[in-house]
C-alpha positions as CSV (number, residue, x, y, z in Angstrom):
1,X,-69.6,24.1,-242.8
2,X,-71.7,21.5,-244.5
3,X,-73.6,18.9,-242.5
4,X,-71.2,16.1,-243.7
5,X,-68.1,18.1,-242.7
6,X,-69.7,18.9,-239.3
7,X,-70.5,15.3,-238.6
8,X,-66.9,14.3,-239.6
9,X,-65.5,17.0,-237.3
10,X,-67.7,16.0,-234.4
11,X,-66.8,12.3,-234.9
12,X,-63.0,13.2,-235.0
13,X,-63.4,15.3,-231.9
14,X,-65.2,12.5,-230.1
15,X,-62.5,10.0,-231.0
16,X,-59.8,12.4,-229.9
17,X,-61.5,13.0,-226.6
18,X,-62.0,9.3,-225.9
19,X,-58.6,8.1,-226.9
20,X,-56.6,7.2,-223.9
21,X,-59.7,7.4,-221.7
22,X,-60.1,4.6,-219.2
23,X,-63.4,2.9,-218.7
24,X,-65.2,3.9,-215.5
25,X,-64.8,1.5,-212.7
26,X,-68.0,0.5,-211.0
27,X,-68.1,1.2,-207.3
28,X,-68.9,-1.9,-205.3
29,X,-72.2,-1.6,-203.3
30,X,-72.4,-2.1,-199.6
31,X,-72.5,-5.8,-198.8
32,X,-75.9,-7.5,-198.1
33,X,-75.2,-9.9,-195.2
34,X,-77.4,-12.8,-194.2
35,X,-77.1,-15.8,-191.8
36,X,-76.9,-19.2,-193.5
37,X,-76.8,-21.4,-190.4
38,X,-75.0,-22.5,-187.2
39,X,-72.3,-25.1,-186.8
40,X,-71.6,-26.7,-183.4
41,X,-68.1,-28.0,-182.9
42,X,-65.6,-28.8,-180.1
43,X,-61.9,-27.7,-179.8
44,X,-59.8,-29.1,-177.0
45,X,-62.9,-30.1,-175.1
46,X,-64.6,-26.7,-175.4
47,X,-67.9,-26.4,-177.3
48,X,-68.4,-23.6,-179.7
49,X,-71.1,-22.3,-182.0
50,X,-70.0,-21.0,-185.4
51,X,-72.4,-18.4,-186.9
52,X,-72.1,-18.8,-190.7
53,X,-72.9,-15.9,-193.1
54,X,-73.0,-15.2,-196.8
55,X,-72.8,-11.9,-198.7
56,X,-75.7,-11.9,-201.2
57,X,-74.0,-9.5,-203.6
58,X,-70.5,-10.9,-203.4
59,X,-70.4,-11.2,-207.2
60,X,-70.4,-7.4,-207.5
61,X,-66.9,-7.1,-205.8
62,X,-63.9,-7.1,-208.1
63,X,-61.4,-10.0,-207.6
64,X,-58.5,-7.5,-207.2
65,X,-60.0,-6.3,-203.9
66,X,-59.1,-9.7,-202.5
67,X,-55.7,-10.2,-204.1
68,X,-52.6,-10.6,-201.9
69,X,-51.2,-7.1,-201.0
70,X,-47.6,-7.6,-199.9
71,X,-47.1,-3.8,-200.2
72,X,-49.6,-3.1,-197.5
73,X,-49.1,-3.8,-193.7
74,X,-49.2,-7.5,-192.8
75,X,-51.9,-9.3,-190.8
76,X,-49.8,-10.7,-188.0
77,X,-47.2,-12.9,-189.7
78,X,-49.1,-13.0,-193.0
79,X,-47.2,-10.7,-195.3
80,X,-49.4,-11.6,-198.2
81,X,-52.7,-10.8,-196.5
82,X,-55.4,-9.5,-198.9
83,X,-55.9,-6.0,-200.0
84,X,-59.4,-6.0,-198.3
85,X,-60.1,-7.2,-194.8
86,X,-63.5,-8.2,-193.5
87,X,-64.6,-7.6,-189.9
88,X,-67.7,-8.6,-187.9
89,X,-69.2,-6.2,-185.4
90,X,-71.8,-6.4,-182.7
91,X,-74.9,-4.5,-184.1
92,X,-75.7,-2.9,-180.8
93,X,-72.3,-2.0,-179.3
94,X,-70.3,-1.7,-182.6
95,X,-67.6,-3.8,-180.9
96,X,-65.4,-5.9,-183.3
97,X,-66.1,-9.6,-182.9
98,X,-63.9,-11.3,-185.5
99,X,-62.2,-10.7,-188.8
100,X,-60.7,-12.1,-192.0
101,X,-57.5,-10.7,-193.5
102,X,-56.7,-13.3,-196.2
103,X,-59.9,-14.0,-198.2
104,X,-58.6,-14.9,-201.7
105,X,-61.6,-13.9,-203.8
106,X,-65.1,-12.3,-203.5
107,X,-66.6,-15.9,-203.5
108,X,-65.0,-16.4,-200.1
109,X,-67.5,-13.8,-198.8
110,X,-70.0,-16.7,-199.0
111,X,-68.4,-18.6,-196.1
112,X,-67.5,-16.0,-193.5
113,X,-68.3,-16.6,-189.8
114,X,-67.7,-15.8,-186.2
115,X,-67.8,-18.2,-183.3
116,X,-68.7,-18.0,-179.6
117,X,-68.5,-20.5,-176.8
118,X,-71.7,-22.6,-176.7
119,X,-74.1,-21.1,-174.2
120,X,-72.9,-17.6,-174.7
121,X,-75.7,-15.4,-176.0
122,X,-74.8,-13.8,-179.3
123,X,-75.6,-10.2,-180.2
124,X,-79.1,-9.9,-181.7
125,X,-77.6,-8.5,-184.9
126,X,-74.2,-8.2,-186.5
127,X,-72.8,-6.4,-189.5
128,X,-69.6,-6.5,-191.4
129,X,-67.2,-4.0,-192.8
130,X,-65.1,-4.7,-195.9
131,X,-62.1,-2.4,-195.7
132,X,-60.2,-1.9,-199.0
133,X,-56.9,-0.9,-197.6
134,X,-55.5,0.3,-200.9
135,X,-58.2,2.8,-201.5
136,X,-59.0,3.4,-197.8
137,X,-62.7,2.7,-198.6
138,X,-65.0,0.9,-196.2
139,X,-68.2,-0.9,-197.3
140,X,-70.6,-1.5,-194.4
141,X,-73.4,-4.1,-194.5
142,X,-76.9,-4.2,-193.2
143,X,-77.7,-5.6,-189.8
144,X,-78.1,-9.4,-190.0
145,X,-79.8,-11.7,-187.5
146,X,-77.8,-14.2,-185.5
147,X,-80.8,-16.6,-185.4
148,X,-82.7,-18.3,-188.2
């Protein structure tokens, strides 16, 4: 076989092998969580502190992870809760603190929070888990401070 025929054969084989192949999907990384600040507010006469967080690498999560997922179990009465749910956990006890089940896009990871009554000492550290309910994959963050 001549060099020209060999190149043509290899090129045709490569085209045949790649036809119909789907591009590889990038696997999202674990979230990088950090505290952005505290918000003091009152509801029905009770004072609370909201601990606000952002996910540094939120732009690395595909939008479809946060799309409505009516085919998956609902979140309470919300039958259009998102495909992925986000939960806060106490970094020492691993106890769930709070969660979000209807974030509409990865950008919403920039305004997640949990709240405690004012005067209640927060855990020293918290972390989040993003659970993709469609793929049954969980992404766990680093431990993040609760004080600035």
